[in-house]
mmCIF file of the N, C-alpha and C atoms, coordinates in Angstrom:
data_MODEL
# 
_entry.id   MODEL 
# 
loop_
_atom_site.group_PDB 
_atom_site.id 
_atom_site.type_symbol 
_atom_site.label_atom_id 
_atom_site.label_alt_id 
_atom_site.label_comp_id 
_atom_site.label_asym_id 
_atom_site.label_entity_id 
_atom_site.label_seq_id 
_atom_site.pdbx_PDB_ins_code 
_atom_site.Cartn_x 
_atom_site.Cartn_y 
_atom_site.Cartn_z 
_atom_site.occupancy 
_atom_site.B_iso_or_equiv 
_atom_site.pdbx_formal_charge 
_atom_site.auth_seq_id 
_atom_site.auth_comp_id 
_atom_site.auth_asym_id 
_atom_site.auth_atom_id 
_atom_site.pdbx_PDB_model_num 
ATOM 1   N N  . MET A 1 1  ? 39.162  -1.122 18.123  1.00 0.00 ? 1  MET A N  1 
ATOM 2   C CA . MET A 1 1  ? 37.800  -1.125 17.616  1.00 0.00 ? 1  MET A CA 1 
ATOM 3   C C  . MET A 1 1  ? 37.138  -2.453 17.992  1.00 0.00 ? 1  MET A C  1 
ATOM 4   N N  . ALA A 1 2  ? 35.866  -2.390 18.335  1.00 0.00 ? 2  ALA A N  1 
ATOM 5   C CA . ALA A 1 2  ? 35.150  -3.582 18.790  1.00 0.00 ? 2  ALA A CA 1 
ATOM 6   C C  . ALA A 1 2  ? 34.707  -4.436 17.616  1.00 0.00 ? 2  ALA A C  1 
ATOM 7   N N  . ASP A 1 3  ? 34.497  -5.721 17.907  1.00 0.00 ? 3  ASP A N  1 
ATOM 8   C CA . ASP A 1 3  ? 33.948  -6.628 16.891  1.00 0.00 ? 3  ASP A CA 1 
ATOM 9   C C  . ASP A 1 3  ? 32.549  -6.180 16.515  1.00 0.00 ? 3  ASP A C  1 
ATOM 10  N N  . GLY A 1 4  ? 32.064  -6.638 15.343  1.00 0.00 ? 4  GLY A N  1 
ATOM 11  C CA . GLY A 1 4  ? 30.717  -6.291 14.907  1.00 0.00 ? 4  GLY A CA 1 
ATOM 12  C C  . GLY A 1 4  ? 29.665  -6.785 15.873  1.00 0.00 ? 4  GLY A C  1 
ATOM 13  N N  . GLY A 1 5  ? 29.793  -8.028 16.359  1.00 0.00 ? 5  GLY A N  1 
ATOM 14  C CA . GLY A 1 5  ? 28.810  -8.572 17.289  1.00 0.00 ? 5  GLY A CA 1 
ATOM 15  C C  . GLY A 1 5  ? 28.831  -7.870 18.625  1.00 0.00 ? 5  GLY A C  1 
ATOM 16  N N  . ASP A 1 6  ? 30.023  -7.555 19.120  1.00 0.00 ? 6  ASP A N  1 
ATOM 17  C CA . ASP A 1 6  ? 30.149  -6.881 20.410  1.00 0.00 ? 6  ASP A CA 1 
ATOM 18  C C  . ASP A 1 6  ? 29.643  -5.455 20.325  1.00 0.00 ? 6  ASP A C  1 
ATOM 19  N N  . PHE A 1 7  ? 29.932  -4.765 19.232  1.00 0.00 ? 7  PHE A N  1 
ATOM 20  C CA . PHE A 1 7  ? 29.532  -3.373 19.071  1.00 0.00 ? 7  PHE A CA 1 
ATOM 21  C C  . PHE A 1 7  ? 28.010  -3.227 19.079  1.00 0.00 ? 7  PHE A C  1 
ATOM 22  N N  . TYR A 1 8  ? 27.321  -4.085 18.334  1.00 0.00 ? 8  TYR A N  1 
ATOM 23  C CA . TYR A 1 8  ? 25.876  -3.956 18.224  1.00 0.00 ? 8  TYR A CA 1 
ATOM 24  C C  . TYR A 1 8  ? 25.124  -4.561 19.401  1.00 0.00 ? 8  TYR A C  1 
ATOM 25  N N  . SER A 1 9  ? 25.696  -5.479 20.103  1.00 0.00 ? 9  SER A N  1 
ATOM 26  C CA . SER A 1 9  ? 24.980  -6.096 21.228  1.00 0.00 ? 9  SER A CA 1 
ATOM 27  C C  . SER A 1 9  ? 25.146  -5.309 22.519  1.00 0.00 ? 9  SER A C  1 
ATOM 28  N N  . LYS A 1 10 ? 26.000  -4.340 22.549  1.00 0.00 ? 10 LYS A N  1 
ATOM 29  C CA . LYS A 1 10 ? 26.293  -3.607 23.776  1.00 0.00 ? 10 LYS A CA 1 
ATOM 30  C C  . LYS A 1 10 ? 25.075  -2.873 24.335  1.00 0.00 ? 10 LYS A C  1 
ATOM 31  N N  . ASP A 1 11 ? 24.359  -2.146 23.511  1.00 0.00 ? 11 ASP A N  1 
ATOM 32  C CA . ASP A 1 11 ? 23.240  -1.318 23.980  1.00 0.00 ? 11 ASP A CA 1 
ATOM 33  C C  . ASP A 1 11 ? 21.872  -1.899 23.668  1.00 0.00 ? 11 ASP A C  1 
ATOM 34  N N  . ARG A 1 12 ? 21.798  -3.140 23.254  1.00 0.00 ? 12 ARG A N  1 
ATOM 35  C CA . ARG A 1 12 ? 20.502  -3.740 22.903  1.00 0.00 ? 12 ARG A CA 1 
ATOM 36  C C  . ARG A 1 12 ? 19.779  -4.222 24.150  1.00 0.00 ? 12 ARG A C  1 
ATOM 37  N N  . PRO A 1 13 ? 18.467  -4.121 24.178  1.00 0.00 ? 13 PRO A N  1 
ATOM 38  C CA . PRO A 1 13 ? 17.711  -4.657 25.317  1.00 0.00 ? 13 PRO A CA 1 
ATOM 39  C C  . PRO A 1 13 ? 17.710  -6.183 25.304  1.00 0.00 ? 13 PRO A C  1 
ATOM 40  N N  . GLU A 1 14 ? 17.224  -6.767 26.378  1.00 0.00 ? 14 GLU A N  1 
ATOM 41  C CA . GLU A 1 14 ? 17.183  -8.229 26.485  1.00 0.00 ? 14 GLU A CA 1 
ATOM 42  C C  . GLU A 1 14 ? 16.325  -8.840 25.370  1.00 0.00 ? 14 GLU A C  1 
ATOM 43  N N  . ASN A 1 15 ? 15.171  -8.237 25.130  1.00 0.00 ? 15 ASN A N  1 
ATOM 44  C CA . ASN A 1 15 ? 14.278  -8.714 24.073  1.00 0.00 ? 15 ASN A CA 1 
ATOM 45  C C  . ASN A 1 15 ? 14.207  -7.620 23.011  1.00 0.00 ? 15 ASN A C  1 
ATOM 46  N N  . PRO A 1 16 ? 15.050  -7.664 21.982  1.00 0.00 ? 16 PRO A N  1 
ATOM 47  C CA . PRO A 1 16 ? 15.121  -6.553 21.029  1.00 0.00 ? 16 PRO A CA 1 
ATOM 48  C C  . PRO A 1 16 ? 13.981  -6.502 20.031  1.00 0.00 ? 16 PRO A C  1 
ATOM 49  N N  . ARG A 1 17 ? 13.063  -7.454 20.073  1.00 0.00 ? 17 ARG A N  1 
ATOM 50  C CA . ARG A 1 17 ? 11.962  -7.484 19.124  1.00 0.00 ? 17 ARG A CA 1 
ATOM 51  C C  . ARG A 1 17 ? 10.933  -6.412 19.482  1.00 0.00 ? 17 ARG A C  1 
ATOM 52  N N  . LEU A 1 18 ? 10.551  -5.594 18.509  1.00 0.00 ? 18 LEU A N  1 
ATOM 53  C CA . LEU A 1 18 ? 9.586   -4.526 18.737  1.00 0.00 ? 18 LEU A CA 1 
ATOM 54  C C  . LEU A 1 18 ? 8.161   -5.072 18.697  1.00 0.00 ? 18 LEU A C  1 
ATOM 55  N N  . ALA A 1 19 ? 7.330   -4.444 19.474  1.00 0.00 ? 19 ALA A N  1 
ATOM 56  C CA . ALA A 1 19 ? 5.904   -4.815 19.452  1.00 0.00 ? 19 ALA A CA 1 
ATOM 57  C C  . ALA A 1 19 ? 5.285   -4.324 18.147  1.00 0.00 ? 19 ALA A C  1 
ATOM 58  N N  . GLU A 1 20 ? 4.212   -4.963 17.720  1.00 0.00 ? 20 GLU A N  1 
ATOM 59  C CA . GLU A 1 20 ? 3.521   -4.568 16.493  1.00 0.00 ? 20 GLU A CA 1 
ATOM 60  C C  . GLU A 1 20 ? 2.949   -3.175 16.691  1.00 0.00 ? 20 GLU A C  1 
ATOM 61  N N  . ASP A 1 21 ? 3.299   -2.248 15.807  1.00 0.00 ? 21 ASP A N  1 
ATOM 62  C CA . ASP A 1 21 ? 2.850   -0.872 15.971  1.00 0.00 ? 21 ASP A CA 1 
ATOM 63  C C  . ASP A 1 21 ? 1.660   -0.511 15.087  1.00 0.00 ? 21 ASP A C  1 
ATOM 64  N N  . ARG A 1 22 ? 1.205   -1.439 14.277  1.00 0.00 ? 22 ARG A N  1 
ATOM 65  C CA . ARG A 1 22 ? 0.015   -1.178 13.461  1.00 0.00 ? 22 ARG A CA 1 
ATOM 66  C C  . ARG A 1 22 ? -0.742  -2.484 13.246  1.00 0.00 ? 22 ARG A C  1 
ATOM 67  N N  . PRO A 1 23 ? -2.027  -2.411 13.144  1.00 0.00 ? 23 PRO A N  1 
ATOM 68  C CA . PRO A 1 23 ? -2.800  -3.634 12.956  1.00 0.00 ? 23 PRO A CA 1 
ATOM 69  C C  . PRO A 1 23 ? -2.603  -4.199 11.555  1.00 0.00 ? 23 PRO A C  1 
ATOM 70  N N  . ARG A 1 24 ? -2.693  -5.489 11.453  1.00 0.00 ? 24 ARG A N  1 
ATOM 71  C CA . ARG A 1 24 ? -2.607  -6.140 10.145  1.00 0.00 ? 24 ARG A CA 1 
ATOM 72  C C  . ARG A 1 24 ? -4.005  -6.495 9.677   1.00 0.00 ? 24 ARG A C  1 
ATOM 73  N N  . GLY A 1 25 ? -4.151  -6.575 8.380   1.00 0.00 ? 25 GLY A N  1 
ATOM 74  C CA . GLY A 1 25 ? -5.447  -6.923 7.835   1.00 0.00 ? 25 GLY A CA 1 
ATOM 75  C C  . GLY A 1 25 ? -6.316  -5.697 7.663   1.00 0.00 ? 25 GLY A C  1 
ATOM 76  N N  . GLY A 1 26 ? -7.495  -5.921 7.192   1.00 0.00 ? 26 GLY A N  1 
ATOM 77  C CA . GLY A 1 26 ? -8.384  -4.816 6.893   1.00 0.00 ? 26 GLY A CA 1 
ATOM 78  C C  . GLY A 1 26 ? -9.427  -4.602 7.956   1.00 0.00 ? 26 GLY A C  1 
ATOM 79  N N  . GLY A 1 27 ? -10.066 -3.515 7.826   1.00 0.00 ? 27 GLY A N  1 
ATOM 80  C CA . GLY A 1 27 ? -11.169 -3.169 8.697   1.00 0.00 ? 27 GLY A CA 1 
ATOM 81  C C  . GLY A 1 27 ? -12.275 -2.608 7.834   1.00 0.00 ? 27 GLY A C  1 
ATOM 82  N N  . PRO A 1 28 ? -13.137 -1.840 8.420   1.00 0.00 ? 28 PRO A N  1 
ATOM 83  C CA . PRO A 1 28 ? -14.218 -1.246 7.620   1.00 0.00 ? 28 PRO A CA 1 
ATOM 84  C C  . PRO A 1 28 ? -13.694 -0.320 6.524   1.00 0.00 ? 28 PRO A C  1 
ATOM 85  N N  . GLU A 1 29 ? -12.511 0.243  6.734   1.00 0.00 ? 29 GLU A N  1 
ATOM 86  C CA . GLU A 1 29 ? -11.967 1.174  5.752   1.00 0.00 ? 29 GLU A CA 1 
ATOM 87  C C  . GLU A 1 29 ? -11.039 0.503  4.748   1.00 0.00 ? 29 GLU A C  1 
ATOM 88  N N  . ASP A 1 30 ? -11.022 -0.805 4.705   1.00 0.00 ? 30 ASP A N  1 
ATOM 89  C CA . ASP A 1 30 ? -10.159 -1.539 3.777   1.00 0.00 ? 30 ASP A CA 1 
ATOM 90  C C  . ASP A 1 30 ? -10.587 -1.259 2.344   1.00 0.00 ? 30 ASP A C  1 
ATOM 91  N N  . ARG A 1 31 ? -9.642  -0.812 1.500   1.00 0.00 ? 31 ARG A N  1 
ATOM 92  C CA . ARG A 1 31 ? -9.967  -0.428 0.127   1.00 0.00 ? 31 ARG A CA 1 
ATOM 93  C C  . ARG A 1 31 ? -10.359 -1.625 -0.740  1.00 0.00 ? 31 ARG A C  1 
ATOM 94  N N  . SER A 1 32 ? -9.857  -2.809 -0.430  1.00 0.00 ? 32 SER A N  1 
ATOM 95  C CA . SER A 1 32 ? -10.157 -3.963 -1.274  1.00 0.00 ? 32 SER A CA 1 
ATOM 96  C C  . SER A 1 32 ? -11.611 -4.406 -1.159  1.00 0.00 ? 32 SER A C  1 
ATOM 97  N N  . THR A 1 33 ? -12.264 -4.090 -0.070  1.00 0.00 ? 33 THR A N  1 
ATOM 98  C CA . THR A 1 33 ? -13.664 -4.487 0.102   1.00 0.00 ? 33 THR A CA 1 
ATOM 99  C C  . THR A 1 33 ? -14.625 -3.348 -0.198  1.00 0.00 ? 33 THR A C  1 
ATOM 100 N N  . ARG A 1 34 ? -14.082 -2.160 -0.512  1.00 0.00 ? 34 ARG A N  1 
ATOM 101 C CA . ARG A 1 34 ? -14.954 -1.013 -0.737  1.00 0.00 ? 34 ARG A CA 1 
ATOM 102 C C  . ARG A 1 34 ? -15.539 -1.079 -2.143  1.00 0.00 ? 34 ARG A C  1 
ATOM 103 N N  . THR A 1 35 ? -16.830 -1.073 -2.236  1.00 0.00 ? 35 THR A N  1 
ATOM 104 C CA . THR A 1 35 ? -17.510 -0.960 -3.523  1.00 0.00 ? 35 THR A CA 1 
ATOM 105 C C  . THR A 1 35 ? -18.569 0.104  -3.381  1.00 0.00 ? 35 THR A C  1 
ATOM 106 N N  . GLY A 1 36 ? -18.765 0.854  -4.404  1.00 0.00 ? 36 GLY A N  1 
ATOM 107 C CA . GLY A 1 36 ? -19.762 1.905  -4.315  1.00 0.00 ? 36 GLY A CA 1 
ATOM 108 C C  . GLY A 1 36 ? -19.703 2.782  -5.539  1.00 0.00 ? 36 GLY A C  1 
ATOM 109 N N  . PRO A 1 37 ? -20.342 3.943  -5.462  1.00 0.00 ? 37 PRO A N  1 
ATOM 110 C CA . PRO A 1 37 ? -20.436 4.828  -6.619  1.00 0.00 ? 37 PRO A CA 1 
ATOM 111 C C  . PRO A 1 37 ? -19.073 5.293  -7.125  1.00 0.00 ? 37 PRO A C  1 
ATOM 112 N N  . MET A 1 38 ? -18.128 5.519  -6.244  1.00 0.00 ? 38 MET A N  1 
ATOM 113 C CA . MET A 1 38 ? -16.805 5.976  -6.669  1.00 0.00 ? 38 MET A CA 1 
ATOM 114 C C  . MET A 1 38 ? -16.142 4.935  -7.561  1.00 0.00 ? 38 MET A C  1 
ATOM 115 N N  . HIS A 1 39 ? -16.279 3.681  -7.214  1.00 0.00 ? 39 HIS A N  1 
ATOM 116 C CA . HIS A 1 39 ? -15.663 2.601  -7.976  1.00 0.00 ? 39 HIS A CA 1 
ATOM 117 C C  . HIS A 1 39 ? -16.270 2.522  -9.381  1.00 0.00 ? 39 HIS A C  1 
ATOM 118 N N  . ILE A 1 40 ? -17.566 2.604  -9.476  1.00 0.00 ? 40 ILE A N  1 
ATOM 119 C CA . ILE A 1 40 ? -18.257 2.533  -10.766 1.00 0.00 ? 40 ILE A CA 1 
ATOM 120 C C  . ILE A 1 40 ? -17.934 3.759  -11.612 1.00 0.00 ? 40 ILE A C  1 
ATOM 121 N N  . TRP A 1 41 ? -17.916 4.914  -10.977 1.00 0.00 ? 41 TRP A N  1 
ATOM 122 C CA . TRP A 1 41 ? -17.606 6.163  -11.661 1.00 0.00 ? 41 TRP A CA 1 
ATOM 123 C C  . TRP A 1 41 ? -16.200 6.127  -12.241 1.00 0.00 ? 41 TRP A C  1 
ATOM 124 N N  . LEU A 1 42 ? -15.271 5.568  -11.519 1.00 0.00 ? 42 LEU A N  1 
ATOM 125 C CA . LEU A 1 42 ? -13.887 5.466  -11.982 1.00 0.00 ? 42 LEU A CA 1 
ATOM 126 C C  . LEU A 1 42 ? -13.792 4.625  -13.251 1.00 0.00 ? 42 LEU A C  1 
ATOM 127 N N  . TRP A 1 43 ? -14.485 3.502  -13.300 1.00 0.00 ? 43 TRP A N  1 
ATOM 128 C CA . TRP A 1 43 ? -14.446 2.649  -14.493 1.00 0.00 ? 43 TRP A CA 1 
ATOM 129 C C  . TRP A 1 43 ? -15.093 3.325  -15.697 1.00 0.00 ? 43 TRP A C  1 
ATOM 130 N N  . TRP A 1 44 ? -16.171 4.078  -15.482 1.00 0.00 ? 44 TRP A N  1 
ATOM 131 C CA . TRP A 1 44 ? -16.806 4.783  -16.591 1.00 0.00 ? 44 TRP A CA 1 
ATOM 132 C C  . TRP A 1 44 ? -15.893 5.866  -17.151 1.00 0.00 ? 44 TRP A C  1 
ATOM 133 N N  . VAL A 1 45 ? -15.206 6.581  -16.296 1.00 0.00 ? 45 VAL A N  1 
ATOM 134 C CA . VAL A 1 45 ? -14.274 7.616  -16.763 1.00 0.00 ? 45 VAL A CA 1 
ATOM 135 C C  . VAL A 1 45 ? -13.118 6.972  -17.516 1.00 0.00 ? 45 VAL A C  1 
ATOM 136 N N  . LEU A 1 46 ? -12.601 5.877  -17.007 1.00 0.00 ? 46 LEU A N  1 
ATOM 137 C CA . LEU A 1 46 ? -11.515 5.167  -17.684 1.00 0.00 ? 46 LEU A CA 1 
ATOM 138 C C  . LEU A 1 46 ? -11.962 4.689  -19.064 1.00 0.00 ? 46 LEU A C  1 
ATOM 139 N N  . LEU A 1 47 ? -13.151 4.148  -19.160 1.00 0.00 ? 47 LEU A N  1 
ATOM 140 C CA . LEU A 1 47 ? -13.679 3.697  -20.447 1.00 0.00 ? 47 LEU A CA 1 
ATOM 141 C C  . LEU A 1 47 ? -13.846 4.868  -21.417 1.00 0.00 ? 47 LEU A C  1 
ATOM 142 N N  . ALA A 1 48 ? -14.326 6.002  -20.942 1.00 0.00 ? 48 ALA A N  1 
ATOM 143 C CA . ALA A 1 48 ? -14.489 7.174  -21.803 1.00 0.00 ? 48 ALA A CA 1 
ATOM 144 C C  . ALA A 1 48 ? -13.138 7.675  -22.319 1.00 0.00 ? 48 ALA A C  1 
ATOM 145 N N  . VAL A 1 49 ? -12.127 7.661  -21.463 1.00 0.00 ? 49 VAL A N  1 
ATOM 146 C CA . VAL A 1 49 ? -10.791 8.105  -21.893 1.00 0.00 ? 49 VAL A CA 1 
ATOM 147 C C  . VAL A 1 49 ? -10.235 7.162  -22.954 1.00 0.00 ? 49 VAL A C  1 
ATOM 148 N N  . VAL A 1 50 ? -10.400 5.873  -22.774 1.00 0.00 ? 50 VAL A N  1 
ATOM 149 C CA . VAL A 1 50 ? -9.909  4.902  -23.758 1.00 0.00 ? 50 VAL A CA 1 
ATOM 150 C C  . VAL A 1 50 ? -10.627 5.093  -25.091 1.00 0.00 ? 50 VAL A C  1 
ATOM 151 N N  . ILE A 1 51 ? -11.929 5.296  -25.057 1.00 0.00 ? 51 ILE A N  1 
ATOM 152 C CA . ILE A 1 51 ? -12.691 5.506  -26.291 1.00 0.00 ? 51 ILE A CA 1 
ATOM 153 C C  . ILE A 1 51 ? -12.237 6.788  -26.990 1.00 0.00 ? 51 ILE A C  1 
ATOM 154 N N  . LEU A 1 52 ? -12.022 7.862  -26.236 1.00 0.00 ? 52 LEU A N  1 
ATOM 155 C CA . LEU A 1 52 ? -11.556 9.109  -26.843 1.00 0.00 ? 52 LEU A CA 1 
ATOM 156 C C  . LEU A 1 52 ? -10.164 8.966  -27.442 1.00 0.00 ? 52 LEU A C  1 
ATOM 157 N N  . VAL A 1 53 ? -9.277  8.276  -26.767 1.00 0.00 ? 53 VAL A N  1 
ATOM 158 C CA . VAL A 1 53 ? -7.927  8.068  -27.296 1.00 0.00 ? 53 VAL A CA 1 
ATOM 159 C C  . VAL A 1 53 ? -7.997  7.262  -28.584 1.00 0.00 ? 53 VAL A C  1 
ATOM 160 N N  . LEU A 1 54 ? -8.754  6.185  -28.596 1.00 0.00 ? 54 LEU A N  1 
ATOM 161 C CA . LEU A 1 54 ? -8.901  5.397  -29.816 1.00 0.00 ? 54 LEU A CA 1 
ATOM 162 C C  . LEU A 1 54 ? -9.544  6.204  -30.937 1.00 0.00 ? 54 LEU A C  1 
ATOM 163 N N  . PHE A 1 55 ? -10.514 7.044  -30.611 1.00 0.00 ? 55 PHE A N  1 
ATOM 164 C CA . PHE A 1 55 ? -11.183 7.881  -31.594 1.00 0.00 ? 55 PHE A CA 1 
ATOM 165 C C  . PHE A 1 55 ? -10.186 8.821  -32.254 1.00 0.00 ? 55 PHE A C  1 
ATOM 166 N N  . PHE A 1 56 ? -9.333  9.479  -31.463 1.00 0.00 ? 56 PHE A N  1 
ATOM 167 C CA . PHE A 1 56 ? -8.384  10.426 -32.021 1.00 0.00 ? 56 PHE A CA 1 
ATOM 168 C C  . PHE A 1 56 ? -7.217  9.744  -32.735 1.00 0.00 ? 56 PHE A C  1 
ATOM 169 N N  . ILE A 1 57 ? -6.910  8.533  -32.396 1.00 0.00 ? 57 ILE A N  1 
ATOM 170 C CA . ILE A 1 57 ? -5.844  7.804  -33.087 1.00 0.00 ? 57 ILE A CA 1 
ATOM 171 C C  . ILE A 1 57 ? -6.300  7.404  -34.486 1.00 0.00 ? 57 ILE A C  1 
ATOM 172 N N  . PHE A 1 58 ? -7.529  6.958  -34.630 1.00 0.00 ? 58 PHE A N  1 
ATOM 173 C CA . PHE A 1 58 ? -7.994  6.417  -35.910 1.00 0.00 ? 58 PHE A CA 1 
ATOM 174 C C  . PHE A 1 58 ? -8.738  7.446  -36.770 1.00 0.00 ? 58 PHE A C  1 
ATOM 175 N N  . ILE A 1 59 ? -8.705  8.718  -36.434 1.00 0.00 ? 59 ILE A N  1 
ATOM 176 C CA . ILE A 1 59 ? -9.323  9.737  -37.317 1.00 0.00 ? 59 ILE A CA 1 
ATOM 177 C C  . ILE A 1 59 ? -8.304  10.242 -38.291 1.00 0.00 ? 59 ILE A C  1 
# 
């Protein structure tokens, strides 16, 4: 049986580092910079759910 180093280095290319296959960072579709009606609507729904839960807990 071959050594660990010999076994894995046998079929490796000269430069085994892979090229970047996806861009890093955000673009126009980056969720962290997206603001709009969906974002505001989400917070209003969350607030309504919290108020309803508190209402039913304390009745």
